[in-house]
VEXVEX-235053 format. One line per field, with one value per residue: residue number from 0; residue in one letter; x negated, y negated, z of N, C-alpha, C in turn. Coordinates in steps of 0.2 Angstrom, whole numbers, plus 5000, padded with zeros to 4 digits. Atoms other than C-alpha are relative to their C-alpha. Last residue first. Layout:
N
resi: NUM | ...
resn: A | ...
n_u: X | ...
n_v: Y | ...
n_w: Z | ...
ca_u: X | ...
ca_v: Y | ...
ca_w: Z | ...
c_u: X | ...
c_v: Y | ...
c_w: Z | ...
//
This chain:
163
resi: 162 | 161 | 160 | 159 | 158 | 157 | 156 | 155 | 154 | 153 | 152 | 151 | 150 | 149 | 148 | 147 | 146 | 145 | 144 | 143 | 142 | 141 | 140 | 139 | 138 | 137 | 136 | 135 | 134 | 133 | 132 | 131 | 130 | 129 | 128 | 127 | 126 | 125 | 124 | 123 | 122 | 121 | 120 | 119 | 118 | 117 | 116 | 115 | 114 | 113 | 112 | 111 | 110 | 109 | 108 | 107 | 106 | 105 | 104 | 103 | 102 | 101 | 100 | 99 | 98 | 97 | 96 | 95 | 94 | 93 | 92 | 91 | 90 | 89 | 88 | 87 | 86 | 85 | 84 | 83 | 82 | 81 | 80 | 79 | 78 | 77 | 76 | 75 | 74 | 73 | 72 | 71 | 70 | 69 | 68 | 67 | 66 | 65 | 64 | 63 | 62 | 61 | 60 | 59 | 58 | 57 | 56 | 55 | 54 | 53 | 52 | 51 | 50 | 49 | 48 | 47 | 46 | 45 | 44 | 43 | 42 | 41 | 40 | 39 | 38 | 37 | 36 | 35 | 34 | 33 | 32 | 31 | 30 | 29 | 28 | 27 | 26 | 25 | 24 | 23 | 22 | 21 | 20 | 19 | 18 | 17 | 16 | 15 | 14 | 13 | 12 | 11 | 10 | 9 | 8 | 7 | 6 | 5 | 4 | 3 | 2 | 1 | 0
resn: X | X | X | X | X | X | X | X | X | X | X | X | X | X | X | X | X | X | X | X | X | X | X | X | X | X | X | X | X | X | X | X | X | X | X | X | X | X | X | X | X | X | X | X | X | X | X | X | X | X | X | X | X | X | X | X | X | X | X | X | X | X | X | X | X | X | X | X | X | X | X | X | X | X | X | X | X | X | X | X | X | X | X | X | X | X | X | X | X | X | X | X | X | X | X | X | X | X | X | X | X | X | X | X | X | X | X | X | X | X | X | X | X | X | X | X | X | X | X | X | X | X | X | X | X | X | X | X | X | X | X | X | X | X | X | X | X | X | X | X | X | X | X | X | X | X | X | X | X | X | X | X | X | X | X | X | X | X | X | X | X | X | X
n_u: 4995 | 5001 | 4994 | 4995 | 4999 | 5001 | 4993 | 4993 | 5003 | 4998 | 5004 | 5002 | 5001 | 4996 | 4993 | 4997 | 4999 | 5009 | 5002 | 5010 | 5004 | 5001 | 5006 | 4999 | 5003 | 5000 | 5000 | 5004 | 5003 | 4998 | 5002 | 5006 | 5007 | 5001 | 5007 | 4999 | 4998 | 4994 | 4999 | 5003 | 4994 | 4994 | 5000 | 5001 | 4991 | 4998 | 4997 | 4998 | 4997 | 4993 | 5002 | 4994 | 5003 | 4994 | 5000 | 4995 | 5004 | 5000 | 5002 | 4996 | 4993 | 4998 | 5004 | 5005 | 5006 | 5001 | 4998 | 4996 | 5002 | 4999 | 5002 | 5003 | 5001 | 5004 | 4998 | 5001 | 5004 | 5000 | 4995 | 5002 | 4999 | 4993 | 4996 | 5002 | 5000 | 4996 | 4997 | 5001 | 4995 | 4994 | 4999 | 5002 | 4993 | 4997 | 4998 | 4996 | 5004 | 4998 | 4997 | 4999 | 5001 | 5007 | 5004 | 5002 | 5001 | 5006 | 5004 | 4999 | 5006 | 5006 | 5001 | 5000 | 5007 | 5002 | 4999 | 5001 | 5009 | 5001 | 5000 | 5003 | 5007 | 5001 | 5001 | 5007 | 5005 | 4995 | 5004 | 5007 | 5003 | 5001 | 5006 | 5005 | 4996 | 4999 | 5008 | 5003 | 4998 | 5005 | 5006 | 5002 | 4999 | 5007 | 5005 | 4999 | 4999 | 5005 | 5000 | 4995 | 5005 | 5006 | 5004 | 5008 | 4996 | 4999 | 5008 | 5000 | 5004 | 5007 | 5002 | 4999 | 5004 | 5005 | 4996
n_v: 5005 | 5008 | 5002 | 4999 | 5007 | 5006 | 5001 | 5002 | 5009 | 5001 | 5005 | 4997 | 5005 | 5003 | 4999 | 4993 | 5002 | 5000 | 4992 | 4997 | 4999 | 4993 | 4996 | 4993 | 4999 | 4993 | 4997 | 4993 | 4995 | 4995 | 4991 | 5001 | 5000 | 4991 | 5000 | 4994 | 5007 | 5002 | 5004 | 5010 | 5004 | 5003 | 5009 | 5008 | 5003 | 5006 | 4995 | 5005 | 4998 | 5004 | 5003 | 5003 | 5006 | 5005 | 5004 | 5004 | 5002 | 5001 | 5005 | 5001 | 4998 | 4993 | 4996 | 4997 | 5006 | 5005 | 4994 | 5000 | 4994 | 4998 | 4994 | 5000 | 4994 | 5001 | 4995 | 5003 | 5006 | 5004 | 5004 | 5004 | 5003 | 5006 | 4997 | 4995 | 5007 | 5002 | 4996 | 5000 | 5007 | 4999 | 4993 | 5004 | 5000 | 4993 | 4999 | 5002 | 5004 | 5007 | 5004 | 5005 | 4997 | 5003 | 4993 | 4995 | 5002 | 5003 | 4993 | 4997 | 5004 | 4998 | 4993 | 4999 | 5003 | 4996 | 4995 | 5004 | 5001 | 4989 | 4998 | 5002 | 4995 | 4997 | 5002 | 5001 | 4994 | 4998 | 5004 | 4997 | 4994 | 5004 | 5001 | 4994 | 4993 | 5002 | 4999 | 4993 | 5000 | 5002 | 4998 | 4995 | 5003 | 5005 | 4996 | 4996 | 5006 | 5003 | 4995 | 5000 | 5003 | 4996 | 4998 | 4995 | 4992 | 5000 | 5002 | 4993 | 5000 | 5000 | 5007 | 5003 | 5001 | 5006 | 5005
n_w: 5007 | 4998 | 4997 | 5002 | 5003 | 4995 | 4996 | 5006 | 5005 | 4995 | 4998 | 4995 | 4995 | 4994 | 5003 | 5000 | 4992 | 4993 | 4998 | 5002 | 4995 | 5000 | 4991 | 5003 | 4996 | 5000 | 4995 | 5002 | 4996 | 4997 | 5000 | 5004 | 4996 | 4998 | 4993 | 4995 | 4993 | 4999 | 5006 | 4999 | 4996 | 5004 | 5005 | 4996 | 4999 | 5007 | 5005 | 5002 | 5005 | 5006 | 5006 | 5004 | 5006 | 5001 | 5006 | 5007 | 5004 | 5007 | 5005 | 5004 | 4997 | 5002 | 5006 | 4998 | 4998 | 4993 | 4995 | 4992 | 4997 | 4992 | 4998 | 4992 | 4998 | 4996 | 4996 | 4992 | 5001 | 4993 | 4999 | 5002 | 5009 | 5003 | 5003 | 5009 | 5006 | 5001 | 5004 | 5005 | 5003 | 5003 | 5006 | 5006 | 5003 | 5003 | 5006 | 5005 | 5002 | 4994 | 5002 | 4997 | 4991 | 4999 | 5002 | 4993 | 4995 | 4999 | 5001 | 4992 | 5000 | 5000 | 4996 | 4993 | 4997 | 5001 | 4997 | 4994 | 5001 | 4998 | 4993 | 4997 | 5002 | 4996 | 4996 | 4998 | 4999 | 4992 | 4998 | 5001 | 4995 | 4994 | 4997 | 4996 | 4998 | 4992 | 4996 | 5002 | 4995 | 4995 | 4999 | 4998 | 4994 | 4998 | 4998 | 4993 | 4994 | 4998 | 4995 | 4994 | 4997 | 5002 | 4993 | 5004 | 4997 | 4995 | 4996 | 4996 | 5007 | 5000 | 4999 | 5004 | 5008 | 4999 | 5000
ca_u: 4771 | 4763 | 4769 | 4758 | 4742 | 4745 | 4749 | 4736 | 4720 | 4727 | 4730 | 4745 | 4748 | 4746 | 4737 | 4722 | 4714 | 4704 | 4717 | 4723 | 4742 | 4748 | 4757 | 4764 | 4771 | 4776 | 4783 | 4786 | 4794 | 4804 | 4797 | 4804 | 4820 | 4835 | 4842 | 4851 | 4848 | 4848 | 4829 | 4829 | 4840 | 4827 | 4814 | 4824 | 4826 | 4806 | 4805 | 4790 | 4784 | 4775 | 4763 | 4763 | 4751 | 4753 | 4742 | 4746 | 4732 | 4737 | 4731 | 4741 | 4729 | 4710 | 4701 | 4712 | 4721 | 4735 | 4739 | 4736 | 4723 | 4729 | 4724 | 4730 | 4732 | 4738 | 4743 | 4747 | 4753 | 4759 | 4761 | 4744 | 4749 | 4742 | 4726 | 4711 | 4719 | 4720 | 4705 | 4699 | 4708 | 4701 | 4685 | 4689 | 4696 | 4679 | 4671 | 4679 | 4679 | 4690 | 4690 | 4678 | 4680 | 4688 | 4706 | 4714 | 4711 | 4711 | 4727 | 4733 | 4726 | 4737 | 4751 | 4747 | 4744 | 4761 | 4771 | 4766 | 4767 | 4786 | 4785 | 4781 | 4791 | 4806 | 4801 | 4801 | 4816 | 4826 | 4816 | 4822 | 4840 | 4839 | 4832 | 4848 | 4861 | 4849 | 4846 | 4866 | 4868 | 4856 | 4862 | 4880 | 4880 | 4865 | 4877 | 4893 | 4886 | 4877 | 4897 | 4905 | 4893 | 4903 | 4918 | 4925 | 4944 | 4939 | 4930 | 4948 | 4956 | 4969 | 4988 | 4990 | 4979 | 4984 | 5000
ca_v: 5076 | 5082 | 5102 | 5102 | 5095 | 5108 | 5122 | 5118 | 5119 | 5137 | 5144 | 5152 | 5140 | 5152 | 5156 | 5147 | 5133 | 5134 | 5134 | 5116 | 5116 | 5107 | 5092 | 5085 | 5067 | 5060 | 5044 | 5036 | 5018 | 5013 | 4999 | 4980 | 4982 | 4977 | 4961 | 4963 | 4949 | 4959 | 4961 | 4962 | 4981 | 4986 | 4984 | 4993 | 5007 | 5008 | 5013 | 5009 | 5021 | 5013 | 5024 | 5032 | 5046 | 5052 | 5066 | 5073 | 5087 | 5094 | 5100 | 5113 | 5114 | 5117 | 5101 | 5092 | 5075 | 5080 | 5083 | 5073 | 5070 | 5059 | 5055 | 5041 | 5039 | 5023 | 5021 | 5004 | 5016 | 5033 | 5037 | 5046 | 5058 | 5061 | 5075 | 5066 | 5051 | 5067 | 5072 | 5055 | 5056 | 5073 | 5067 | 5051 | 5063 | 5073 | 5057 | 5051 | 5065 | 5077 | 5091 | 5101 | 5120 | 5113 | 5125 | 5113 | 5098 | 5107 | 5113 | 5095 | 5091 | 5104 | 5098 | 5080 | 5085 | 5095 | 5081 | 5068 | 5081 | 5084 | 5064 | 5063 | 5075 | 5064 | 5050 | 5059 | 5066 | 5047 | 5042 | 5057 | 5055 | 5035 | 5041 | 5050 | 5038 | 5022 | 5032 | 5033 | 5015 | 5009 | 5020 | 5016 | 4997 | 5004 | 5020 | 5012 | 4996 | 5010 | 5022 | 5006 | 5001 | 5013 | 5008 | 4998 | 4992 | 4972 | 4977 | 4984 | 4966 | 4968 | 4963 | 4981 | 4991 | 4989 | 5001
ca_w: 5387 | 5404 | 5401 | 5386 | 5393 | 5407 | 5394 | 5382 | 5395 | 5404 | 5387 | 5381 | 5368 | 5356 | 5341 | 5347 | 5336 | 5322 | 5310 | 5311 | 5309 | 5293 | 5292 | 5272 | 5269 | 5253 | 5249 | 5231 | 5231 | 5215 | 5207 | 5200 | 5209 | 5198 | 5196 | 5177 | 5166 | 5149 | 5148 | 5166 | 5163 | 5150 | 5164 | 5174 | 5162 | 5162 | 5178 | 5188 | 5202 | 5216 | 5228 | 5245 | 5251 | 5269 | 5275 | 5291 | 5300 | 5316 | 5333 | 5344 | 5356 | 5350 | 5359 | 5374 | 5371 | 5362 | 5343 | 5330 | 5314 | 5303 | 5283 | 5275 | 5256 | 5245 | 5228 | 5220 | 5205 | 5203 | 5185 | 5184 | 5194 | 5211 | 5212 | 5210 | 5225 | 5237 | 5235 | 5240 | 5256 | 5260 | 5257 | 5267 | 5281 | 5281 | 5283 | 5297 | 5309 | 5316 | 5299 | 5306 | 5301 | 5284 | 5281 | 5292 | 5277 | 5266 | 5267 | 5271 | 5251 | 5245 | 5254 | 5247 | 5231 | 5229 | 5235 | 5226 | 5209 | 5218 | 5217 | 5198 | 5192 | 5200 | 5190 | 5176 | 5178 | 5183 | 5163 | 5155 | 5163 | 5157 | 5140 | 5134 | 5135 | 5132 | 5117 | 5111 | 5117 | 5104 | 5092 | 5092 | 5082 | 5071 | 5068 | 5066 | 5055 | 5043 | 5043 | 5036 | 5021 | 5008 | 5015 | 4997 | 5002 | 5000 | 4984 | 4978 | 4978 | 4991 | 4989 | 4979 | 4986 | 5004 | 5000
c_u: 5007 | 5002 | 5000 | 5006 | 5009 | 4999 | 5002 | 5005 | 5008 | 5002 | 4999 | 4994 | 5000 | 4998 | 5006 | 5005 | 5003 | 5001 | 4998 | 4999 | 4991 | 4994 | 5002 | 4996 | 4998 | 4996 | 4998 | 4996 | 4999 | 4994 | 5005 | 4997 | 4994 | 4993 | 5000 | 4996 | 5001 | 5003 | 5009 | 5001 | 4999 | 5006 | 5005 | 4998 | 5002 | 5007 | 5002 | 5004 | 5003 | 5001 | 5007 | 4997 | 5007 | 4997 | 5005 | 4996 | 5007 | 4998 | 5005 | 4998 | 5004 | 5008 | 5005 | 5001 | 4993 | 4992 | 4997 | 4998 | 5004 | 5000 | 5002 | 5000 | 4998 | 4999 | 4995 | 4998 | 5001 | 4997 | 5000 | 5003 | 4997 | 4999 | 5006 | 5004 | 4998 | 5004 | 5006 | 5000 | 5000 | 5005 | 5005 | 4999 | 4998 | 5009 | 5002 | 4998 | 5002 | 4995 | 5003 | 5004 | 4999 | 4999 | 4992 | 4997 | 4998 | 4996 | 4994 | 4997 | 5001 | 4994 | 4993 | 5002 | 4998 | 4992 | 4996 | 4998 | 4997 | 4991 | 5001 | 5000 | 4995 | 4995 | 4999 | 4995 | 4993 | 4996 | 5000 | 4997 | 4993 | 5000 | 5002 | 4993 | 4993 | 5004 | 4999 | 4992 | 5000 | 5003 | 4995 | 4992 | 4999 | 5006 | 4996 | 4994 | 5001 | 5001 | 4991 | 4999 | 5004 | 4995 | 4994 | 4997 | 4994 | 5003 | 5001 | 4990 | 4997 | 4998 | 4992 | 5001 | 5003 | 4997 | 4995
c_v: 5002 | 4997 | 4993 | 4999 | 5000 | 4995 | 4993 | 5001 | 4998 | 4991 | 4995 | 4997 | 5003 | 4997 | 4997 | 5002 | 5007 | 4998 | 5001 | 5006 | 4999 | 4999 | 5005 | 4999 | 5009 | 5001 | 5005 | 5003 | 5008 | 5002 | 5002 | 5009 | 5002 | 5000 | 5006 | 4997 | 5004 | 4996 | 4997 | 5000 | 4992 | 4998 | 4998 | 4995 | 4996 | 4999 | 4998 | 5004 | 4994 | 5004 | 4998 | 4996 | 4995 | 4998 | 4998 | 4998 | 4995 | 4997 | 4999 | 4993 | 4997 | 5000 | 5007 | 5006 | 5008 | 5002 | 4997 | 5005 | 4999 | 5006 | 4998 | 5009 | 4999 | 5006 | 4999 | 5007 | 4996 | 4993 | 4998 | 4993 | 4992 | 5000 | 4997 | 5003 | 5008 | 4996 | 5001 | 5007 | 4997 | 4992 | 5000 | 5004 | 4993 | 4998 | 5005 | 5001 | 4997 | 4995 | 4991 | 4996 | 4992 | 5002 | 4999 | 5004 | 5005 | 4999 | 4999 | 5005 | 5001 | 4997 | 5004 | 5009 | 5001 | 4999 | 5005 | 5006 | 4997 | 5001 | 5007 | 4999 | 4998 | 5005 | 5006 | 4998 | 4998 | 5009 | 5001 | 4996 | 5003 | 5008 | 4999 | 4998 | 5007 | 5007 | 4997 | 5002 | 5010 | 5003 | 4997 | 5003 | 5007 | 4997 | 4994 | 5001 | 5005 | 4996 | 4996 | 5005 | 5002 | 4997 | 5001 | 5000 | 5002 | 5005 | 5001 | 4998 | 5007 | 5002 | 5000 | 4993 | 4996 | 4997 | 4993
c_w: 5002 | 4996 | 5004 | 5004 | 4997 | 4997 | 5005 | 5005 | 4998 | 4997 | 5005 | 5007 | 5007 | 5004 | 5004 | 4997 | 5003 | 5004 | 5002 | 5002 | 4999 | 5009 | 5001 | 5007 | 5001 | 5007 | 5001 | 5006 | 5000 | 5005 | 5004 | 5001 | 4996 | 5005 | 5002 | 5006 | 5006 | 5005 | 5000 | 4995 | 4999 | 5002 | 4994 | 4997 | 5005 | 4999 | 4994 | 4994 | 4997 | 4993 | 4998 | 4994 | 4998 | 4993 | 4997 | 4995 | 4996 | 4997 | 4994 | 4994 | 4998 | 5002 | 4998 | 4994 | 5001 | 5001 | 5008 | 5004 | 5006 | 5003 | 5006 | 5002 | 5005 | 5005 | 5008 | 5004 | 5006 | 5001 | 5005 | 5000 | 4999 | 4991 | 4999 | 4999 | 4993 | 4996 | 5000 | 4995 | 4990 | 4996 | 4999 | 4994 | 4993 | 4999 | 4995 | 4993 | 4995 | 5000 | 5004 | 4997 | 5005 | 5011 | 5002 | 4998 | 5007 | 5003 | 4999 | 5000 | 5008 | 5006 | 4996 | 5006 | 5005 | 5004 | 5001 | 5005 | 5008 | 4999 | 5002 | 5008 | 5003 | 5001 | 5008 | 5007 | 5002 | 5000 | 5008 | 5005 | 5000 | 5003 | 5007 | 5003 | 5003 | 5004 | 5006 | 5004 | 5002 | 5007 | 5005 | 5004 | 5006 | 5005 | 5001 | 5001 | 5006 | 5007 | 5000 | 5005 | 5009 | 5007 | 4999 | 5010 | 4999 | 5003 | 5004 | 5004 | 5004 | 4994 | 5000 | 5001 | 4996 | 4994 | 5001
//
């Protein structure tokens, strides 16, 4: 019915699909990239946890990890295992336990860094207010390997009773 009132060149639809693809493609790419970006962040956090856990294992299996040089070596080991996507990384190694040597001593390794979401950068381009980075912090605590299996030693029970 329209062909009686409109000339033929107004009814030509040969460019319609190109316009539709041009309009839909950015939304499709964003819909596909958002899960990938968050998946990469999750994977980065997973690799960070593995690096911290492995550094804590190395620290507790060291014969004397309770000096400063061992702590810096463990921190360097952790930094070497962290993923490259993690930025502004800080690693701390703490040796915790009661005052008596050999009683429930633990080694705690903590790594913290920031992850830049590419999706957040795209949102800032269109004027959205989103954080610059997301913080990833992972901690692993393990019992020092070279200590008594139980806390039945007199010195350990005295310290635990006073706490």
